[in-house]
N, C-alpha and C positions, 0 to 999 in steps of 0.2 A: 374600477376596483369592486370586486364582489362583497356584498353584505356577509356579514360574518356573524357566527354564533359561537360563544365560548362554553365549553362544558367539560366535565370530568369524565373519566372513563366509566365509573361507577353511575354516574347520571344517565350516560348513554344507553349501558346495557340493562339498567333497571327498568328504565323507561320502555326499551324495546322488549324485554324478555321477562320481566317480572310478572308473575301469574299467581293465581291461587286466592286463597282465603285470608283474611285477618286472623292472626292467630289469637290464642286465649288471651283475655286481658291481664293474666299473670304473666309477668316478664321478671325474672330473676336478676337482679342487679349484680348479685354475686356471679351469675353466670357470664355477665358481660366482662365483669373484672377479669373472671378466669380466661375469657377469651383473649383478652390483652395478654395476660400471663403466658398464655399457651403460645401466641404468636411471638412474643419475646425470647421464650424458653427454646423454640424451634430455631429462631434466628440464630441464637448464640451457638448452634450446632454447624452452622455453614462454615465452609473452609475459609482460609486466609484470602484466597482471591475472589470469594463470593461477596456480593453487595446486597445489603438490606435497605429496605425502603427506597428503591432506586427511583429516580425521578424521570419521566418520560413525556415527551410532547410532540405534537406534529400538527399538520394541516391538511385537510382533505377537501377536495371541492366535489360537490354533488349537486346537480340540477340547479346551476346558479348561486350556491350557497357556500361559503367557506367555512368549514367545521374545524374549529381550533379545540382540539382534543388534549387532555393532559391527566397525568395521575402519577401514583407511585405503586410500584409492585413490591410484593413482601419480600421477594427475594430474586437476584440474578445471579444463577450459578454457573459456574464454568466447569463441566464435566468433559470426560474423555470422549463422549459422543457429540459434544458440541455445547452451545450456550443454552441453558435452559431457564424459563420463567416459572417460579414457585408462587402460587396463590394458596394461602393457608385460609382454612374455614373450620371454626370451632362450632360444635353443637352439642346440646345436651341430649338430642334425640338419636335414632338409630343412624348409624354410618352407612353410606351407599355401598351395596355390595360389590359393584363394578362401575367404571366410568361411564357407561350409558345411562345408570341411574342417577347420576351427579345432575343437580338442576342445570339447565341450559344456561342461566344467566351467570353461573359460576364459571363454566366454560367460556363464555363470551368475554368476561372480564379478563381473564388470563390471556386469551387469545389476542385481545385488543393490545395489551402490553407487549405481547410478543410481536404482533404486527408492526407496532411503532419502533420497537428495537431493530427488527429485521430491516425495515424500510431505512432507518438511519445508517446501519452498518452494510446494507446491500446483501443481506444473507438470502440464501435460496430457501432455506428451511430453519425451524426453530421446534425445540422441544418444550412442551407445555405441561407443567405438572399441578394437579390439584391434590393438596395434602390436608385430609379431614383428620380431626381429633376430638375425641369425646371428652367433654368438660367433667363427666362423672366417673369415667374409667380410665382415662388417658389413653385409650386404644387408638391406634392411628392406622390410617389407610390411605395410600398414594395412588393415583392414577396418572399416568404419562400418555401424551399423544405427540407423535412427530407430525409436523405440519408443514407442506411447502408455502411458498410466498404466496402463490395464488389462493391457497385456501384460506390462509390468513386474511388476505384483503378481502374476499368474498364474505367472510364472517362479519368483518368490520363494515363492508359497504350494506350488508343486509342491516345492520343496527341502525345505521346512518339512514337508510331508505325508510325505516319505521319511524325513525326520529323526525324526518324531515318536514310532515306536515305541522308538527307542533314548532320546530324551528322556523318555518316560513311565517307561522302566526306570530311568533315573538318578535321576528324581524319588522313585519309590518306593524305590528303594535309599537315597537320602539320608534320607529320613524313618525308614526302619528303622535305619540307621546312627547318626543323632544320638540316637535314643531308647535304643538299645543300648548305646551308649558312655557315655551320661549316667547309665544305670542300672548299669553294670558294676561289680561290686566286685572287689576283689584277688583274683586267682583261687588264693590259698593260704590255708590257714587263719589264718596269722599272717606278719608280716613278720619277715624275719631282722634281727638287730641292725644298726643303721645303714642299713638298706634303706629304710626309710619316710623318713629324712632325705636319702638321695640321690634318691628319687622326688620328695619335696616340692621340692629344688631344681631338677629337671628342669622340673616344672610351672611353677615360678616363673620361670624362665628363658624358657620358652616364652610365658607370659603377657607378661612384660615385653618380649618381643622382643630377647633379649640372647643371648650367648654364654656357655657354661659349660664350664669345664675340671674335670673330675672324675677324682680318683684313687680309685677303689673297689676293695679287695682282692678276690682271687680267692675264689669261693664265696660272695659276697654276693647274687648274682643280678643282676648289671648290665644283661643283656639285658631282664629284665621290669622292673627298676627305672627303665628309660629309656621302654620301648615303654608300659607302663601309664599313666603320667602324660601322655604325648603323646596316647594314644587319649582319655583324660579330658579334655584339652584340646580335642580334635575334638567330644567330645559337649557341651562348653560353647560351641561355636562360637568359640573363641579361636584355632582353628587348623582348617584344612581338608585338608590333605596332610602326609605325612612320608615321608622316605627313611630307610632304615636301611643304612648302608654299611659294608661289610667287606672285608678284605684276603684272606681264605681262604674257601673253600667251606663249610668245618666250620662256620665261626661264622655263616654265613648259615643253616645248618640249625638252629642256637640260636634265630634270629629266628623261623622257621617254627614251631617248637615253641612260641614264647611265643605267637604269634597262634593256634595250635591250642588252647592252654590257655585263652585269653580267649574264643575261638569257643565252646568247651564251656561256659563260664560265661554265654553268652548274647549275646555281641558279633556283630554282623553289618556287616562291612568288607570290602571289596574290597583284598587284598593280592596283588602279582605279584611273582614272584622271576624276575630277569633272570639268564640263563645265556648264556654267551659263544657266539657263532655256530658256531665250530667244534665245540663240544661237544654243541650241541643239533640241529645240521644232520641230517637224515634221510638224506642222500646221503652217499656214501663220499668223494666230493670236493666242496669247497664251490664251486659255480659258479652264481651267482645269475642264470640266464637260462632262459627258456621252453625253450630248445633243450636243456638240460641237466639241466633239474629240473622235474617235473610239478607241485611244490608253488609254484613261482614263476608257472607259466603260468596265467593268469586269476586271480591271487591277489585283485586289487582286485574282481572279479566276486563273489567269495564271501566276503571278509573281514567284510562287515557283518553277514551271517547268524551267521557263526561267532562274532563278538564278542557279539552278542545272547544266543547260545545259552550261551556260556560265562559271561558277566557275570550272565546272569539264572538261572543254576543252580549257580554256584560263588562262593564268598568267598574261598577261600585258592588262589591260582592258582602252584601250584609247577611245577617243570621237568615232573613227571609229568603233572599236570593239563593243562598246556599242550600237551605231545605227544599226550594223548589226543583233545583237541578239533581239534588241527592235523590228525592223521591223520583224523578224522571228516569235517572240511569240505575236506580237501585244500588246506591252506594252509601257507605257510612257518612253521615253530615260532618262529623268531627274530623276524621281522617281527610276528608275531601277538603275542609277548610285549610287544614295543615299543608297538605299537597298544593293548595292553591296559593297559600302564602309563600312558599319558596319561589313560586313563579310570578309573584305580585310586585309592584313598585312600592306600595304602601301597605303597611300592616298596622291595624287598629286592635289593641289588646290589653290585658292587664300587665302590670309590672313584673310578674312573674316569669313571662317569657323571655326576659333578658337576664334578670337578676336572681331568680331563684334556682338554686342547683338542682332541685328535684324535677323542675319543669322546663326549663328554658330549651329554646329551639337548638337541638343538638346538631342538625345539619347544616348550620350557619357557617359557610366556609370563610376562612380568614380572609381571603381576596374580596368577597363580598362585604364582610364588615367594614373593611378600608373605605367602602363607597356607600356606607350607610350611616344616616344620622338619626339619633335617637332623642325623640321630644317626650319630655316627662311631664305631663300635666299634674297639677295640684302636688308638687314636688314634695311638699312639707310632709305628706303621708308616707313617704319612702323611709323616713327615719325610722319610725316604729314598724312598718313593714318590714324593713331590712333586719331589724332585730329578731322578728318573728321568723323570717326564712332562715336565718343562720343560726337559730337556736333549735334545740331538740329536747324532747321529754319522754320519760317512761313511767309507768305504774306497775309496782308489784304485783297486784291483784290478777291482772292480766297473765302473768306467768304462773300464778298459782292455779288458776282455772285451767290453763293448759297442762300444766302437770298432771292434774285430776283427769282431765279429758282424754289425753292421748297414752294413759298409763298402760293400757291393754291393747292399744291401737298401733302405736309407732314408738319403739324404744328410744329412737333417737331423739325424736322431739320431746318426749317424756324428760328423758335425762338432761337434755340442753336446757329447756325451761326450768327444771327443778335446780339446775345449777346457778341460774340468774336469781330465782326466788330465794334460794339459800343465802346467797350474797347478801341481798337487800335485807333479808330477815336478820342476819348477822349484824349489818350496819344499824338496823332500828335498835336491836338490842344494845349495841355499843353506845349509841347515842342516848338512849334512855337511862343508861346508868350513869352518864356523865352528869355532874351537877357543879362542875368547877369552872365552867366557862369555855375553855379549849381542851380538846383531848385527842390525841393521836390514835387513830383507828388502827392504821397499818405500821405506821412509824413514828418516830419522835415528832414532835411540833416543828413547823418550819417558821423561822422569824419570830419567835415568841408570840405566834398567833396573830401577827400582822398581816392582814389579808392580801394586801399590796406590797410586800417586802420586795426589795430589789437585790441586787447581787452585791451591793455596797458601793458600786461605782456608777450608779444611775441606769444600768442596764437591767432589762427584765429576766427572770429567770427562764429556764427552759420548762415551761408549766407541764407540758404534756408528758414529759419524763420524769415528773417529781412524784416522790411519794405522796400518798394522800394524807392531810392532816386536816381534821374538820374543826372548825369553831362553832360550838353550839350557841345558839341566840334565844333560847328559850322559845315557848310555844310550839315545840315539836320542829324547830327549824334549825338547819345548820348549813355552812358554807364552807368551801374549800377553793384555794386558788390553783389546785392541781386537778388534772383530769383523771378519773379512776381508771388507769389502764387495765387493770385486772378485770373489772366489771366489763369494758369494752370487748375485751377477748372472748368472754363468755357469751356476750351477745353476738358477736361475729359467728361463733360456732352455733348458736341457737338459729340463727339467720340461715346458715348453710343447711341445717336439718329441715327447717321449715321450708325452704325453697324446694328441696327434693319432695317432700310431702305435697307441697301445693302443686308441683309440676305433675307428680303422678295422679293426682285428683284434679286435674284441670277441668275436667267435665262437670265439676260440681258435686261429685259423688264422693263422700268420705265417710269411713267407718266409724268416725268420731261424731258425725252428724253435722247438720248444715250450720248450726249456731256455733259448735267449735271451730268449723272451718272457716267462718267468717271471722271469728276472734283471731285464728292463726293468721290469716291474710292480714288484717289491721295491724296485728302485733309485728308481723313481719315488716311491714312497710315503716312502722315506727322504729323498729330496730336498724332498718336501714339508714333512715335518717339520722339516728343516732351515730351510728359508725362513721356516716358520711361528715357530720359536724365535727366528730372526735378528730378528724384529720387536720380541720381548720383551727382546732384549740391552740390558743396563745395566750399572751398577757390580757388580750381584750376580752377574755371569757372568765366566767365563775361557774363553778358547780354548786347548785343549790338542792338541798334535801329538805323535804317536808314528811314528817310522818304523824299519824293519828290512827289510834286503835291498831289494826294489822295491816294497815296501808302504808306504804313509802312511795313518795314521788321524787324523782331525780331528774334534774334538769341542767343541761349544758347551756348555759344563758350567756348570749352575746351583748356584753355591756356596750360595745362601740362597733357598730356596722360598717363605719366609714371605709376601712380599709378593704373589706370584702365588697362592698359596692364599687369600689375603684378599680378592683380586680376585674369585676364582672364587666364593666363598660370598657375595658382596655380593647383596643383593635378598631373601635367604631371611628369613623372619621370625625364626628362631632356630637357632643351631648349638650342638650337644652334642658336646664332644670329652670320650671316657672311656676308662679303661683302668686295670688293676690296677697298671700300671707307668709311670704318668705322673709320673715323679719323677726330678729335681727338677722342681717344678711350673713355676718362672719360665722354665726353658729350654725345655719344652714349650710354654707360653703364647706365648713369643718365636717359636719356629720354626714353630707352626702359625698365625701370622698373628694372633695375639690381642693384646691391650693389659694388661699386668700390672695397671694402675691402674684400668681401665674395666670389664673383663669379670669375670664372676663365676667364681669357682673353690672347690673343695670337696675336701677329703681326708677319706675315711671311714676310721676305724680297722678293722682286722681285726676280725670277730666270733667268732673262734676264740680258744680257751685256749691259753696257753703250753704246757700239758701235751700238747697234741695233736702237737707238733712238736719233735723233738730235733735241734738244729743243732750240728754240729762243723766246725772249721775246721782243717784240716792245712797249716801255712805252709811249703810247697814252692815253689820257683821253678818257673814254667812258661813263663817268657820263652824266646824264641827260642834264644837262647844257651846255654840250659840243658836244653833239651828232651831232647837224647840222654841226659842223666842221669836224667831224671824218668820215662822209660817203665817201668823195673822197679819203682821205689818206689810209683808210682800203680797199677800191676797189682796189687801186694801189697795196697795200701789198699783197692781195690774187692773183691778177693777176700776179705778180712777182713771186709769190711762185709756181703757177701752170704752168706757162709759161717757167720756168727754168728746169723743169724735168718732163718726162712723168710719168703718174700714177693716180690713182684715189684718190679723196680727198673729206672730209666732212668739211664743214664750219658751226661752230655753232654759233648762235647768242642769246642774252637775250630775244629777242621777235620777233614777226613776223614782227611788224612795222619796227623794226631796220634792219631785214634780208632784207626787200623789199627796204628800202631805200639805202642799199649798192648793192643790186643786180643790180639796174639800172645802175649805173656808172660802175660796173664791166663788164656788157654786152656792154656798150659803148667802153671800153678799149677793149675787145675782137674783137669789129668790126673796131676800128680805128688804132688798131696795132696788127694786126693779127702775129701770131707765125708760126713757122714750125710744130708746134704740133696741131693735130686735138682735139679740145676742145668741149666738150658737158656739157650742165648743166641740172640739175633737181632741183626741188624746193619742198619742204614740204609744204602742205596747212594745214589750220586749221582743217578741217574735211576730213579725209581720211577713205575710207573703207578697210576692211582687205585685200582684193584683190590688191588694189592701195598701201598699205603698203608693201605687198609681191612684187610688181613689181618695187617699188621703191629700195628695197634692192637687188632685183635680178639684177638690172641694173649695180651693180658693179661686173663686171666680171674680172677675171685674164687673161692676155694675150691678152687684147684687142688692136687694133691698134688705138683707140683715147683714150684720157683722159677725164674721167668723173668728174665732180665737182658738189657735192650735197650741196645745201644750206638747213639748218635744225635749230631747236630751241633747246637750252640746256634744259634738263629736259624732253625733248619730247620722243616719242616713238623710235627715232632712236639714241639717245644719251645714252641708257642703254640697256644691253642685247643682243646687237647686235653683232655678231660674223663674221666679215669679215677678214678672216685669209689670209695670204698671200699677194699676189699682187692685190687682191680685194680692199684693202685700204692701201695707202701708205703715205698720207699726211692728217693732221688734223689741221685746226685752230680753236680757241676758242676766240671769242670776248666778253670782259668784264669778270667780276669774279662772275658772276651769281647771284648776290644778288637779292632776291625776291623784287618784286615791294613795294616801301614804301606804307604803307596802315595803315587803323585803326587796323585790326587783329594782323598784325606783330608788330605794335606799343604796342598793349596790352601785348602780348608775351614778348616784350622787357621790359617793366614796371613791369611786374609781375616777371620776372627773376632777374631784379634789386633788386626787393623787397626781393626775396627769396636768395639774396647774391651770385646770379650767374652773368656772364657777359652778360648783357642783350642783347646789339646789336650783340654781337657774337653768341648767342644762336637763336636770331631772324632772323638775316640777314646773318651774315659772313659764320657760318658753313654750314647752308643748301645751301647758294650760291656756295661755294667752292666744295661742294660735287658734284653739277652739272658738275663744272668744270673737277673734277677728273674723273666723269664717262664718260665725252665726250671725254677727252684725252686717257681714257683707251679703247677706240675703235680700238686703234692704232696697239699696240703689242699684239698679241693673241696667238703667238707660239714662239718656239725657232727659227724658220727660218724666222720671219717677221722682216723688216726694215721699218724706217718711220721717216717723219718729223713731228713736233709739233711746231705750231706757236701760242704764248699767247699773245694777243693784249690788254694790260691795263697797266697803269703806277702803280697800286696798286700791281701788282705781284711783284714788288721791295721793297714794304713796308711791314711792320707787321701789322696785323697778318697773312696776306695772303701768304707772302713768306715762313714762316715756316710750312704752311700747305700743300706746294707742296711736293710730294713724293720724297724720296731719288734719284729715278732713273731720275727724272726731274731736280735735282739740278745743273747739268753740263751745264746749260743753256748759250747761248751767247746772249747778248744784242745788239740789232740791230736798226738801223734806216729804216725807209720805203724804201730809195734809196740803201739800202745795203743788201737786203734779199738773194742775191745769193751767 
């Protein structure tokens, strides 16, 4: 049997005939939607015998390789002259004057469909039509060619000839990948305690096509525990691809290290790390056009050779490797990384590549998804990230500035921006006049002001179609359980006008000036996100308005991202959500879109002994009302902790303000009560560059003659994913229970959860807060040889529900007072 490669018609012709430059960085999402509308509109004009989205498949042998080619043509038309393939192309640009001016790749796509149909029906010739439609003027132009079977075959064979070197590389790689993955042994001498059980659960979930929620303690080796069984499943052909998703760059490095270890043990597998465009771009300013970037000019003329070179010589395509080959072939490193991702076996990247509707990989075919596992590292972060991804906000001031900037430049943009600004201005006036609690701006009140009223039968109302009624909360805040449809309509109109202006000035020149053009672009993207989220708006959303002085901020806020996270993950063979702090498990299964009854779950006990960790609790109130009285005793507690024993420590606080208020008396104690130890301090700041972050962590060295005390915030960059093994870190103090700051959004989450029969305060405040505590404390014991001291400062650690959320390995704590820390 010949080795085979499966691909779509579009994949084949784009690889063979795609050419030219990367287009301008601005792409109108409205134009993409308009293109879909145009396709559907033209298809409705087909005759009763015609067929739309007609599925076609064939096999073709070429130089010892079997090419399995499939696709769907836009239309299969039955005309008096014979059967005709119709391929529809929409564009905001100039339509081709004649068929010879149409891109070769467009003709090739239509001809491939015609070839497959003619071959299947043994036809001597076929009619092929390219139908072009302008998204701005609705002008149409159609070009028809009549081709005999030999001409059809020659075109397809030419595309296959051009694709063949790439196909052979993929086939050879696949053979090596499967053999090496099947033979791969665990890359360590032995499993850590609990690690084999975790790895086995991952393999079983992938095999069964299930979701797994796993709480695996710090130090067990979670990265290898998930990647190794997934790779073995690929070797057994139970899986073809995997995503390893993370929230932070530092945890991506852990995944790369795991692949490097497996590679040293014989694995041959393509993995690519995706890096954000603004970080990997070679230019000082990200402007994706041939006029401003030599790596965009002629990109598609060079990318095939670049990919063949990199994929043929590398297995681990990290940022450094991608940059190396991008420089060598003079191509955009970001676009190259995406093209490499579609050809790779494993992709390492941020959550948004799967879950964010703005950024997710659009070319991921359903068939591939069915053979792909998604591994979500530090999955506790995905709850709030999900809320962020599925929410959208806007500010009135941006529209006011655009109204002024485009008044004499673009009448359409001016009027559209003014309409949005006027709507928000009227809203502010209406809310400012209200002093009675709840006031209907557009219509009568709904449900007597009950924010989460139902229809009387327990079902939720159709919120997106409800008239808007605002409940004012004081302090310039108001909420509604309905989506402001009139405003969304105005924003859609603004986005259309903005898209035309941006497209006409895509070279960066604008009569309104560069600042106004930049503001228009930013506001356009925010408007697109708002209209996108408006389509998702249901009972899991609330509309929040805040107004102060002349400003108005409106937000479509996602209270519960679980449903949308579940939808985004549909189609994948398996999803593995894991973290050291996935506790309480039912909460995370619920909020990450799982099913407590059907999905798999696993809790692995800590592999470390109780003797490795000394835990003390100092029951001092850190509540907001008591904070002024807490600064001195906390400073004293931290001073006595670090002066009693040499070693490096990290002190975590609920906020920068709290940290700074404790830092001052702490430094006073160091100055007034010197110890025999040499103690140095470093402090996290609100804005730190990547180099400053690395320098902060690099300061924690083992075997130093001085003790280092780092001051940092919970939930920040140093409280998660940081691996300070051995004597690099021997002490951690956590001040407070990590509760998020009390605010409108958190209160809305609390009220929604109460309404849906969940524990509202726990869901909104306690569980997210204690997760920060567990993450911060988890920095301490990272290996079998680590020993450390953990100090928890807050009286709530001795009360419920906080006490029962402490990990088992922290339960042997000692309750102390500030003068008995030693």
